[in-house]
Backbone as numpy.savetxt, mean C-alpha at the origin, in Angstrom:
# Nx Ny Nz CAx CAy CAz Cx Cy Cz
29.61 -5.76 -9.36 28.71 -4.70 -8.92 28.82 -4.52 -7.41
28.87 -3.28 -6.97 28.95 -2.97 -5.54 27.55 -3.00 -4.94
27.39 -3.77 -3.88 26.10 -3.85 -3.20 26.08 -2.81 -2.08
25.09 -1.91 -2.12 25.01 -0.86 -1.11 24.55 -1.43 0.23
25.12 -0.92 1.29 24.68 -1.28 2.63 23.59 -0.30 3.07
22.47 -0.83 3.46 21.35 0.01 3.90 21.09 -0.25 5.38
20.74 0.80 6.09 20.40 0.63 7.50 18.98 1.09 7.78
18.51 2.09 7.06 17.17 2.60 7.29 16.14 1.79 6.52
14.94 1.77 7.07 13.85 1.05 6.41 13.47 1.76 5.11
13.27 3.06 5.18 12.87 3.86 4.03 13.66 5.17 4.01
14.45 5.36 2.98 15.20 6.60 2.84 14.33 7.64 2.14
14.46 8.91 2.51 13.73 9.96 1.80 14.33 10.19 0.42
13.60 10.83 -0.47 14.17 11.18 -1.77 15.38 12.10 -1.61
16.27 12.07 -2.58 17.40 13.00 -2.57 16.87 14.42 -2.77
17.75 15.41 -2.62 17.33 16.80 -2.76 16.73 17.06 -4.14
17.37 16.53 -5.18 16.84 16.72 -6.53 15.52 15.98 -6.72
15.43 14.76 -6.18 14.18 14.01 -6.27 13.07 14.73 -5.51
13.40 15.29 -4.34 12.41 16.01 -3.54 11.84 17.20 -4.31
12.71 17.86 -5.08 12.24 19.00 -5.89 11.23 18.51 -6.93
11.52 17.36 -7.55 10.61 16.80 -8.53 9.30 16.35 -7.88
9.41 15.80 -6.67 8.21 15.36 -5.94 7.30 16.55 -5.66
7.88 17.64 -5.16 7.07 18.81 -4.83 6.39 19.37 -6.08
7.11 19.35 -7.19 6.52 19.86 -8.43 5.36 18.97 -8.88
5.55 17.65 -8.76 4.49 16.73 -9.21 3.28 16.77 -8.30
3.51 16.96 -7.00 2.40 16.92 -6.05 1.68 18.25 -5.90
2.10 19.25 -6.60 1.50 20.58 -6.57 2.36 21.51 -5.73
3.43 21.95 -6.34 4.45 22.75 -5.65 3.89 24.01 -5.00
2.79 24.53 -5.54 2.21 25.77 -5.02 1.85 25.65 -3.55
1.43 24.44 -3.14 0.92 24.26 -1.79 1.86 23.49 -0.87
2.99 23.01 -1.40 3.86 22.15 -0.60 4.31 22.80 0.69
4.53 24.12 0.66 4.99 24.82 1.86 3.90 24.93 2.92
2.67 24.57 2.55 1.54 24.71 3.47 1.10 23.36 4.04
1.98 22.36 3.98 1.58 21.03 4.43 1.09 21.05 5.88
1.83 21.70 6.77 1.44 21.74 8.18 0.08 22.41 8.36
-0.14 23.46 7.58 -1.43 24.16 7.65 -2.57 23.25 7.20
-2.33 22.49 6.14 -3.35 21.58 5.64 -3.62 20.45 6.63
-2.57 19.96 7.26 -2.74 18.92 8.28 -3.59 19.46 9.43
-3.34 20.68 9.85 -4.13 21.28 10.93 -5.60 21.41 10.51
-5.83 21.75 9.26 -7.21 21.86 8.79 -7.90 20.49 8.79
-7.15 19.45 8.45 -7.73 18.11 8.50 -8.06 17.71 9.94
-7.18 18.06 10.86 -7.45 17.75 12.28 -8.72 18.45 12.74
-8.87 19.71 12.36 -10.07 20.46 12.75 -11.31 19.84 12.11
-11.19 19.46 10.85 -12.33 18.84 10.17 -12.72 17.53 10.84
-11.74 16.72 11.22 -12.04 15.43 11.85 -12.76 15.62 13.17
-12.48 16.71 13.86 -13.16 16.99 15.12 -14.65 17.26 14.90
-15.02 17.67 13.69 -16.43 17.95 13.41 -17.18 16.72 12.92
-16.49 15.61 12.74 -17.10 14.39 12.22 -17.34 13.41 13.37
-18.57 13.30 13.85 -18.82 12.47 15.04 -18.52 10.99 14.85
-18.51 10.53 13.61 -18.30 9.10 13.36 -16.82 8.74 13.27
-15.94 9.72 13.11 -14.52 9.43 12.97 -13.85 9.34 14.34
-12.83 8.50 14.46 -12.17 8.29 15.77 -11.41 9.53 16.22
-11.23 9.64 17.52 -10.44 10.74 18.08 -9.03 10.27 18.45
-8.86 8.98 18.62 -7.58 8.45 19.09 -6.72 7.92 17.94
-6.83 8.55 16.78 -6.06 8.12 15.62 -4.62 8.63 15.71
-3.74 8.05 14.93 -2.34 8.46 14.87 -2.22 9.59 13.85
-2.00 10.81 14.32 -1.99 11.94 13.39 -0.75 11.97 12.49
0.18 11.04 12.69 1.33 10.97 11.79 0.93 10.55 10.38
-0.26 9.98 10.23 -0.69 9.53 8.90 -1.27 10.67 8.08
-1.64 11.77 8.70 -2.33 12.84 7.98 -1.49 13.46 6.86
-0.19 13.71 7.07 0.60 14.24 5.94 0.58 13.34 4.72
0.46 12.03 4.93 0.41 11.12 3.78 -0.86 11.35 2.96
-1.98 11.63 3.65 -3.22 11.89 2.93 -3.15 13.23 2.20
-2.49 14.20 2.80 -2.33 15.50 2.15 -1.50 15.35 0.87
-0.36 14.70 0.98 0.53 14.54 -0.18 -0.08 13.61 -1.22
-0.68 12.52 -0.76 -1.21 11.53 -1.69 -2.37 12.03 -2.52
-3.02 13.10 -2.08 -4.12 13.70 -2.85 -3.70 15.01 -3.49
-2.41 15.25 -3.55 -1.84 16.45 -4.18 -2.42 17.73 -3.58
-2.52 17.73 -2.26 -2.94 18.91 -1.50 -4.37 19.33 -1.84
-5.20 18.37 -2.17 -6.62 18.62 -2.40 -7.35 18.19 -1.13
-7.76 19.16 -0.32 -8.33 18.84 0.99 -9.62 18.02 0.87
-10.44 18.31 -0.12 -11.68 17.56 -0.27 -11.38 16.08 -0.52
-10.44 15.80 -1.42 -10.06 14.41 -1.70 -9.41 13.77 -0.48
-8.62 14.54 0.25 -7.98 14.00 1.46 -9.04 13.61 2.49
-10.04 14.46 2.67 -11.12 14.17 3.61 -11.86 12.90 3.20
-12.12 12.76 1.91 -12.85 11.59 1.42 -12.04 10.32 1.66
-10.74 10.37 1.40 -9.91 9.18 1.61 -9.80 8.84 3.09
-9.67 9.85 3.93 -9.62 9.59 5.38 -10.91 8.93 5.84
-12.04 9.46 5.38 -13.33 8.87 5.71 -13.40 7.43 5.23
-12.97 7.20 4.00 -12.95 5.84 3.46 -12.07 4.91 4.28
-10.91 5.43 4.68 -9.93 4.61 5.40 -10.50 4.13 6.74
-11.03 5.06 7.52 -11.53 4.67 8.84 -12.84 3.89 8.73
-13.61 4.13 7.68 -14.81 3.33 7.44 -14.43 1.90 7.08
-13.42 1.76 6.23 -12.95 0.42 5.86 -12.47 -0.35 7.07
-11.80 0.33 7.99 -11.31 -0.34 9.20 -12.46 -0.91 10.02
-13.64 -0.28 9.90 -14.81 -0.78 10.62 -15.58 -1.83 9.82
-15.63 -1.64 8.49 -16.48 -2.46 7.65 -15.80 -3.71 7.10
-14.47 -3.74 7.14 -13.74 -4.86 6.52 -12.82 -5.52 7.56
-13.40 -6.17 8.57 -12.57 -6.76 9.62 -11.66 -7.87 9.11
-12.00 -8.48 7.97 -11.14 -9.53 7.45 -9.75 -9.03 7.11
-9.63 -7.72 6.88 -8.32 -7.13 6.60 -7.78 -6.31 7.77
-8.67 -5.83 8.65 -8.24 -4.86 9.66 -8.44 -5.32 11.10
-8.74 -6.58 11.30 -8.83 -7.14 12.65 -7.82 -8.28 12.77
-7.47 -8.61 14.02 -6.54 -9.71 14.30 -5.22 -9.51 13.54
-4.64 -8.34 13.74 -3.43 -7.98 12.98 -2.16 -8.17 13.82
-2.07 -9.29 14.44 -0.87 -9.60 15.23 0.19 -10.17 14.29
1.30 -9.45 14.09 2.31 -9.94 13.14 2.99 -11.23 13.57
2.86 -11.60 14.85 3.46 -12.85 15.32 2.48 -14.02 15.27
1.25 -13.76 14.83 0.24 -14.82 14.79 0.56 -15.82 13.67
0.09 -17.05 13.79 0.32 -18.04 12.73 -0.18 -17.59 11.37
-1.33 -16.90 11.33 -1.90 -16.47 10.05 -0.97 -15.49 9.33
-0.47 -14.49 10.04 0.39 -13.49 9.41 1.76 -14.07 9.11
2.26 -14.92 9.98 3.54 -15.57 9.71 3.44 -16.45 8.45
2.31 -17.13 8.31 2.10 -17.94 7.11 2.04 -17.06 5.87
1.35 -15.93 5.97 1.26 -15.00 4.84 2.63 -14.47 4.46
3.47 -14.19 5.47 4.82 -13.68 5.21 5.69 -14.74 4.53
5.44 -16.01 4.85 6.16 -17.09 4.16 5.71 -17.21 2.71
4.43 -16.97 2.48 3.87 -17.15 1.14 4.22 -16.02 0.19
4.29 -14.81 0.72 4.61 -13.66 -0.13 5.54 -12.71 0.60
6.56 -12.26 -0.10 7.47 -11.26 0.45 7.07 -9.90 -0.11
6.81 -8.95 0.77 6.43 -7.59 0.37 7.53 -6.65 0.84
8.22 -6.03 -0.10 9.39 -5.22 0.23 9.31 -3.82 -0.37
8.87 -2.82 0.39 9.07 -1.45 -0.05 10.58 -1.19 -0.02
11.17 -0.89 -1.15 12.62 -0.80 -1.24 13.14 0.50 -0.64
14.35 0.47 -0.06 14.82 1.60 0.73 15.04 2.89 -0.04
15.48 2.80 -1.30 15.81 4.00 -2.08 14.70 4.29 -3.09
14.41 5.57 -3.29 13.39 5.96 -4.25 13.96 6.04 -5.66
13.06 5.94 -6.62 13.42 6.07 -8.03 13.75 7.52 -8.35
14.25 7.77 -9.55 14.68 9.11 -9.92 13.62 10.18 -9.78
12.35 9.80 -9.95 11.26 10.77 -9.83 10.71 10.85 -8.41
11.39 10.18 -7.47 10.95 10.21 -6.08 9.87 9.22 -5.75
9.63 8.23 -6.61 8.62 7.20 -6.35 9.25 6.04 -5.57
8.44 5.42 -4.72 8.89 4.25 -3.94 8.54 2.98 -4.71
9.53 2.13 -4.92 9.31 0.85 -5.58 9.01 -0.20 -4.51
7.93 -0.93 -4.70 7.55 -1.98 -3.74 7.54 -3.31 -4.48
8.39 -4.21 -4.04 8.56 -5.52 -4.68 7.70 -6.56 -3.98
6.88 -7.27 -4.76 6.03 -8.34 -4.25 6.50 -9.65 -4.88
6.93 -10.58 -4.04 7.47 -11.85 -4.54 6.61 -13.00 -4.05
6.02 -13.73 -4.99 5.30 -14.96 -4.62 6.35 -16.03 -4.35
6.41 -16.48 -3.11 7.45 -17.42 -2.72 7.11 -18.85 -3.15
8.13 -19.68 -3.19 7.99 -21.06 -3.64 7.50 -21.92 -2.48
6.20 -21.82 -2.22 5.57 -22.61 -1.16 4.34 -23.30 -1.74
3.82 -24.26 -1.00 2.63 -24.96 -1.43 1.46 -23.99 -1.53
0.58 -24.23 -2.49 -0.56 -23.33 -2.71 -1.43 -23.18 -1.47
-1.45 -24.21 -0.61 -2.28 -24.13 0.60 -1.78 -23.05 1.55
-0.52 -22.64 1.39 0.03 -21.56 2.22 -0.54 -20.20 1.82
-1.11 -20.13 0.62 -1.66 -18.86 0.13 -3.12 -18.74 0.55
-3.36 -18.03 1.63 -4.70 -17.74 2.10 -4.96 -16.27 1.80
-5.73 -15.94 0.75 -5.86 -14.55 0.32 -6.20 -13.58 1.44
-7.14 -13.95 2.31 -7.53 -13.05 3.40 -6.33 -12.65 4.25
-5.49 -13.61 4.59 -4.33 -13.33 5.43 -3.25 -12.57 4.66
-3.10 -12.89 3.38 -2.12 -12.19 2.56 -2.46 -10.71 2.44
-3.73 -10.41 2.14 -4.11 -9.01 1.97 -4.04 -8.27 3.31
-4.37 -8.98 4.38 -4.24 -8.35 5.71 -2.79 -7.97 5.97
-1.88 -8.87 5.67 -0.45 -8.59 5.86 0.02 -7.42 4.98
-0.45 -7.39 3.74 -0.06 -6.32 2.83 -0.53 -4.96 3.36
-1.75 -4.91 3.88 -2.25 -3.64 4.43 -1.52 -3.27 5.72
-1.03 -4.25 6.45 -0.20 -3.95 7.63 1.09 -3.26 7.21
1.71 -3.76 6.16 2.91 -3.11 5.63 2.57 -1.70 5.17
1.42 -1.53 4.53 0.99 -0.21 4.06 0.80 0.75 5.23
0.26 0.25 6.34 0.05 1.11 7.50 1.38 1.51 8.14
2.35 0.62 8.14 3.68 1.00 8.63 4.24 2.11 7.75
4.05 1.98 6.47 4.55 3.01 5.55 3.88 4.35 5.80
2.61 4.36 6.15 1.93 5.63 6.39 2.55 6.37 7.58
3.13 5.61 8.49 3.81 6.22 9.64 5.24 6.59 9.29
5.93 5.72 8.57 7.37 5.87 8.34 7.72 6.65 7.07
6.82 6.66 6.11 7.17 7.15 4.77 7.34 8.67 4.72
8.44 9.15 4.14 8.58 10.59 3.88 7.74 10.96 2.66
7.80 12.21 2.26 7.04 12.66 1.10 7.65 12.07 -0.17
6.85 11.33 -0.93 7.29 10.71 -2.18 6.27 11.05 -3.27
6.63 10.77 -4.51 5.72 11.11 -5.61 4.66 10.04 -5.84
4.89 8.83 -5.36 3.93 7.76 -5.56 4.59 6.39 -5.44
3.82 5.37 -5.79 4.28 3.99 -5.67 4.45 3.35 -7.04
5.45 2.49 -7.14 5.66 1.64 -8.31 5.69 0.21 -7.81
4.72 -0.60 -8.20 4.65 -1.98 -7.75 5.31 -2.90 -8.77
6.14 -3.81 -8.27 6.76 -4.84 -9.11 6.35 -6.20 -8.54
5.73 -7.03 -9.36 5.31 -8.37 -8.94 6.16 -9.42 -9.65
6.82 -10.25 -8.86 7.58 -11.37 -9.41 6.69 -12.60 -9.36
6.23 -13.03 -10.54 5.26 -14.12 -10.63 5.90 -15.45 -11.00
7.19 -15.60 -10.76 7.89 -16.82 -11.16 7.28 -18.06 -10.52
6.79 -17.94 -9.29 6.25 -19.10 -8.57 4.73 -19.14 -8.59
4.12 -18.39 -9.48 2.66 -18.36 -9.56 2.15 -19.56 -10.34
1.65 -20.56 -9.63 1.06 -21.73 -10.28 -0.42 -21.51 -10.57
-1.01 -22.42 -11.32 -2.41 -22.29 -11.70 -3.30 -22.23 -10.47
-3.10 -23.15 -9.52 -3.96 -23.19 -8.34 -3.82 -21.92 -7.51
-2.62 -21.37 -7.47 -2.39 -20.14 -6.72 -3.14 -18.96 -7.36
-3.05 -18.88 -8.69 -3.75 -17.80 -9.40 -5.25 -17.91 -9.19
-5.79 -19.14 -9.26 -7.22 -19.34 -9.07 -7.67 -18.94 -7.67
-6.83 -19.20 -6.66 -7.19 -18.84 -5.29 -7.35 -17.34 -5.12
-6.59 -16.57 -5.90 -6.64 -15.12 -5.76 -7.67 -14.48 -6.69
-8.26 -15.28 -7.58 -9.20 -14.74 -8.56 -10.61 -14.73 -7.97
-10.80 -14.01 -6.88 -12.10 -13.97 -6.24 -12.46 -12.59 -5.73
-13.52 -12.54 -4.92 -14.05 -11.26 -4.45 -13.07 -10.54 -3.51
-12.23 -11.31 -2.79 -11.29 -10.66 -1.88 -10.29 -9.80 -2.64
-9.89 -10.24 -3.82 -8.97 -9.44 -4.63 -9.62 -8.11 -4.99
-10.89 -8.16 -5.37 -11.59 -6.92 -5.72 -11.69 -6.00 -4.51
-11.97 -6.58 -3.34 -12.04 -5.77 -2.12 -10.70 -5.10 -1.85
-9.64 -5.89 -1.94 -8.32 -5.35 -1.64 -7.95 -4.22 -2.59
-8.24 -4.39 -3.87 -7.91 -3.36 -4.84 -8.79 -2.13 -4.68
-10.06 -2.34 -4.29 -10.94 -1.21 -4.02 -10.39 -0.38 -2.87
-9.97 -1.06 -1.81 -9.41 -0.36 -0.66 -8.13 0.37 -1.02
-7.26 -0.30 -1.75 -5.98 0.32 -2.11 -6.18 1.60 -2.90
-7.23 1.64 -3.71 -7.44 2.80 -4.58 -8.29 3.89 -3.94
-9.16 3.54 -3.00 -10.09 4.53 -2.46 -9.83 4.92 -1.02
-9.09 4.08 -0.27 -8.93 4.34 1.16 -7.50 4.61 1.58
-6.55 4.37 0.71 -5.15 4.60 1.06 -4.60 5.78 0.26
-3.69 6.55 0.87 -3.21 7.77 0.21 -2.14 7.57 -0.84
-1.56 6.38 -0.90 -0.48 6.17 -1.87 -0.98 6.36 -3.30
-0.18 7.02 -4.11 -0.49 7.24 -5.52 0.20 6.14 -6.34
-0.58 5.21 -6.85 0.00 4.09 -7.60 0.27 4.55 -9.03
1.55 4.62 -9.39 1.94 5.17 -10.68 2.09 4.10 -11.76
2.63 2.95 -11.38 2.88 1.89 -12.37 2.81 0.53 -11.69
2.50 -0.50 -12.48 2.54 -1.88 -12.02 3.33 -2.69 -13.05
4.34 -3.38 -12.58 5.21 -4.17 -13.46 5.14 -5.64 -13.06
5.01 -6.51 -14.03 4.97 -7.96 -13.81 6.20 -8.57 -14.45
6.93 -9.37 -13.69 8.11 -10.04 -14.23 8.01 -11.54 -13.99
8.71 -12.30 -14.82 8.80 -13.77 -14.68 7.44 -14.45 -14.71
6.52 -13.92 -15.48 5.17 -14.48 -15.52 5.07 -15.58 -16.57
4.46 -16.71 -16.19 4.16 -17.77 -17.14 2.98 -17.34 -18.02
2.86 -17.87 -19.22 1.78 -17.45 -20.12 0.39 -17.53 -19.50
0.11 -18.58 -18.70 -1.22 -18.74 -18.14 -1.55 -17.67 -17.10
-0.52 -16.99 -16.59 -0.75 -15.94 -15.59 -1.43 -14.73 -16.21
-1.35 -14.62 -17.54 -1.96 -13.46 -18.20 -3.45 -13.35 -17.92
-4.12 -14.50 -17.75 -5.55 -14.45 -17.41 -5.75 -13.79 -16.05
-4.90 -14.15 -15.11 -4.98 -13.53 -13.80 -4.67 -12.05 -13.86
-3.71 -11.68 -14.70 -3.36 -10.27 -14.86 -4.54 -9.49 -15.43
-5.23 -10.08 -16.41 -6.38 -9.41 -16.99 -7.49 -9.22 -15.97
-7.68 -10.22 -15.09 -8.67 -10.09 -14.02 -8.26 -8.97 -13.07
-6.98 -8.97 -12.71 -6.42 -7.93 -11.83 -6.70 -6.56 -12.43
-6.45 -6.40 -13.71 -6.64 -5.12 -14.38 -8.11 -4.71 -14.38
-9.00 -5.68 -14.49 -10.43 -5.36 -14.57 -10.95 -4.72 -13.29
-10.25 -4.93 -12.17 -10.66 -4.36 -10.90 -10.04 -2.99 -10.64
-9.19 -2.54 -11.55 -8.50 -1.27 -11.37 -9.28 -0.14 -12.03
-9.03 1.07 -11.56 -9.59 2.24 -12.23 -9.04 2.31 -13.65
-9.82 2.95 -14.52 -9.48 2.94 -15.94 -8.07 3.47 -16.22
-7.70 4.55 -15.55 -6.39 5.14 -15.83 -5.24 4.21 -15.42
-5.52 3.30 -14.44 -4.48 2.38 -14.00 -4.32 1.19 -14.94
-5.35 0.89 -15.71 -5.29 -0.28 -16.59 -4.20 -0.14 -17.64
-3.91 1.08 -17.99 -2.89 1.32 -19.01 -1.50 1.48 -18.41
-1.38 1.28 -17.12 -0.09 1.43 -16.46 0.53 0.08 -16.09
-0.03 -0.98 -16.63 0.52 -2.32 -16.45 1.57 -2.58 -17.51
2.70 -3.10 -17.08 3.74 -3.49 -18.03 4.19 -4.90 -17.67
4.08 -5.83 -18.62 4.56 -7.20 -18.42 5.90 -7.31 -19.12
6.92 -7.70 -18.37 8.29 -7.71 -18.88 8.76 -9.12 -19.21
9.52 -9.22 -20.28 10.09 -10.51 -20.67 11.51 -10.68 -20.16
12.08 -9.62 -19.58 13.46 -9.69 -19.10 13.70 -8.62 -18.04
14.76 -8.80 -17.25 15.14 -7.79 -16.27 15.60 -6.51 -16.96
16.21 -6.66 -18.12 16.66 -5.48 -18.87 15.48 -4.58 -19.21
14.36 -5.21 -19.53 13.15 -4.45 -19.82 12.66 -3.72 -18.57
12.68 -4.42 -17.42 12.27 -3.78 -16.17 13.17 -2.60 -15.84
14.46 -2.73 -16.09 15.41 -1.68 -15.74 15.17 -0.38 -16.52
14.41 -0.46 -17.58 14.05 0.76 -18.31 13.09 1.63 -17.50
12.40 1.00 -16.54 11.44 1.70 -15.70 11.94 1.84 -14.26
12.62 0.81 -13.79 13.12 0.79 -12.42 14.64 0.60 -12.48
15.40 1.63 -12.17 16.86 1.54 -12.31 17.47 0.52 -11.37
18.60 -0.04 -11.79 19.24 -1.11 -11.03 19.64 -0.68 -9.63
19.99 0.59 -9.44 20.46 1.00 -8.12 19.35 0.99 -7.06
18.11 0.81 -7.49 16.98 0.72 -6.57 16.67 -0.72 -6.20
16.98 -1.65 -7.11 16.56 -3.04 -6.97 17.54 -3.89 -6.16
17.03 -4.98 -5.56 17.92 -5.93 -4.86 18.88 -6.61 -5.83
19.92 -7.21 -5.27 20.95 -7.85 -6.08 20.39 -8.94 -6.99
19.38 -9.68 -6.52 18.81 -10.78 -7.31 18.14 -10.29 -8.59
17.82 -9.01 -8.65 17.16 -8.44 -9.82 18.10 -7.52 -10.60
19.39 -7.84 -10.48 20.39 -7.08 -11.22 20.70 -5.73 -10.63
20.33 -5.53 -9.37 20.51 -4.23 -8.74 21.67 -4.17 -7.78
21.85 -3.00 -7.19 22.94 -2.78 -6.24 22.43 -2.58 -4.82
21.12 -2.74 -4.63 20.57 -2.71 -3.27 20.92 -4.03 -2.59
20.60 -4.14 -1.31 20.91 -5.38 -0.60 20.09 -6.55 -1.15
20.41 -7.73 -0.67 19.73 -8.93 -1.14 18.29 -8.97 -0.65
17.48 -9.75 -1.33 16.10 -9.94 -0.91 16.05 -10.50 0.51
16.92 -11.46 0.82 16.93 -12.07 2.15 17.19 -11.03 3.23
18.14 -10.13 2.99 18.46 -9.10 3.98 17.30 -8.12 4.15
16.70 -7.71 3.05 15.57 -6.79 3.12 14.35 -7.46 3.75
14.16 -8.73 3.44 13.04 -9.47 4.01 13.19 -9.59 5.52
14.41 -9.84 5.97 14.67 -9.92 7.40 14.39 -8.59 8.07
14.80 -7.50 7.43 14.59 -6.17 8.00 13.10 -5.84 8.10
12.34 -6.14 7.05 10.92 -5.84 7.09 10.15 -6.79 8.00
10.61 -8.04 8.09 9.98 -8.96 9.03 10.12 -8.48 10.46
11.30 -7.97 10.80 11.51 -7.42 12.14 10.69 -6.15 12.35
10.57 -5.34 11.29 9.77 -4.12 11.40 8.31 -4.46 11.69
7.78 -5.46 10.99 6.40 -5.89 11.24 6.21 -6.29 12.70
7.12 -7.11 13.20 6.99 -7.59 14.58 7.16 -6.45 15.58
7.99 -5.46 15.25 8.18 -4.33 16.16 6.93 -3.47 16.28
6.01 -3.60 15.31 4.76 -2.84 15.33 3.62 -3.62 15.97
3.91 -4.73 16.62 2.85 -5.58 17.19 1.97 -4.80 18.16
2.58 -4.06 19.09 1.80 -3.28 20.05 1.02 -2.18 19.35
1.62 -1.56 18.36 0.95 -0.50 17.61 -0.31 -1.04 16.95
-0.21 -2.18 16.27 -1.38 -2.76 15.62 -2.46 -3.11 16.65
-2.04 -3.59 17.80 -2.99 -3.91 18.86 -3.71 -2.64 19.32
-2.96 -1.57 19.52 -3.55 -0.31 19.98 -4.47 0.31 18.93
-4.16 0.08 17.66 -4.94 0.67 16.58 -6.18 -0.15 16.20
-6.33 -1.31 16.81 -7.43 -2.21 16.44 -8.80 -1.53 16.52
-8.99 -0.72 17.55 -10.29 -0.07 17.73 -10.39 1.31 17.11
-9.37 1.73 16.39 -9.37 3.06 15.78 -10.05 2.96 14.42
-11.34 3.22 14.42 -12.13 3.06 13.20 -13.38 3.91 13.29
-14.09 4.02 12.19 -15.31 4.82 12.16 -16.40 4.14 12.97
-17.28 4.97 13.52 -18.44 4.46 14.25 -19.66 5.17 13.69
-20.28 4.56 12.70 -21.36 5.25 12.00 -22.65 5.30 12.80
-22.68 4.65 13.95 -23.83 4.82 14.83 -23.85 6.23 15.40
-22.67 6.89 15.37 -22.58 8.27 15.86 -22.72 9.29 14.75
-22.96 8.84 13.55 -22.99 9.76 12.41 -24.32 10.48 12.34
-24.29 11.78 12.37 -25.49 12.60 12.32 -25.78 13.00 10.88
-27.05 13.19 10.59 -27.43 13.55 9.22 -26.87 14.89 8.81
-26.57 15.74 9.77 -26.05 17.07 9.45 -24.55 17.07 9.25
-23.91 15.90 9.42 -22.46 15.84 9.28 -22.03 16.26 7.89
-20.90 16.93 7.82 -20.37 17.39 6.54 -19.58 16.29 5.83
-19.44 15.17 6.45 -18.61 14.12 5.87 -19.32 13.43 4.73
-18.56 12.63 4.03 -19.10 11.85 2.92 -19.43 10.44 3.38
-19.72 10.28 4.66 -19.85 8.93 5.22 -20.99 8.14 4.59
-22.06 8.83 4.17 -23.16 8.08 3.57 -22.72 7.39 2.30
-22.00 8.13 1.45 -21.51 7.52 0.21 -20.46 6.48 0.49
-19.67 6.70 1.53 -18.65 5.73 1.90 -19.29 4.43 2.34
-20.35 4.53 3.17 -21.03 3.32 3.62 -21.60 2.56 2.43
-22.12 3.29 1.44 -22.63 2.64 0.23 -21.52 1.90 -0.50
-20.36 2.55 -0.61 -19.24 1.96 -1.33 -18.75 0.69 -0.67
-18.82 0.64 0.66 -18.28 -0.51 1.38 -19.37 -1.46 1.89
-20.59 -1.23 1.49 -21.70 -2.03 2.01 -21.51 -3.52 1.75
-20.93 -3.82 0.59 -20.78 -5.23 0.20 -19.36 -5.74 0.38
-18.57 -5.09 1.23 -17.19 -5.49 1.39 -16.96 -6.47 2.53
-18.02 -6.93 3.19 -17.82 -7.92 4.24 -17.84 -9.32 3.62
-17.21 -10.25 4.31 -17.14 -11.62 3.79 -18.52 -12.27 3.82
-18.86 -12.93 2.73 -20.17 -13.60 2.66 -20.23 -14.75 3.66
């Protein structure tokens, strides 16, 4: 098998894939993306609690991720910046060179793969590494995962959605138990309500039988429509029915680069964003400035995140 050489972090969909993406995301409005982004900017100016020094490169992701539904985009933006204020365990101290994040990177490899699937979806591979269970600190792991997600919001072209693949080969009992807590629920709540990515499928590979309990817990925290999008595979051949080999790394029967090469590339990308994460630390909602006449959904957002702080 020929292994493709990749240089870019994230390649855009091919021309044919892009056509499918536009159709799936609501082709009627795709040509108006810039107009919708401008409307979001204007709306944000009317919301006293939302930051002014945000990175506007993320706005197209909210437009596309909500299929050009401005009301939903506004709600997710509000949720996102509110979460940054209300959930410091995930959105503070985000130095990629810190011991906590370096430890998280050793414990789990998170790889958004360079090439998109045939429908224009981005496959993101999550590998539980063969390390001692004490290396798995859920708070730091989820913080690192959201850091990768934030890089994607800046770097990602228009795609149809996300396909998550979890390699659970190294998932021991103690590791599963460490993740079976309130932080997992918080992380999944944020992923579904505050981030623009459209999660299309979740695939589990190399799972031991006892991991099924953890999978069922994971599913219980997902929205109903996502619960039916879990697929547990008994072989790579089964996975390839959903994720073609040309998208996957060589270790998974694919023609993409090796996991080690991709991990090195993403590790360097994380570290290259160190200053960016530092600058973005204070970019969050300030509900002390929220007026009752505001058109935002901040009141409902505060309710949703009221219990998301660490006990």
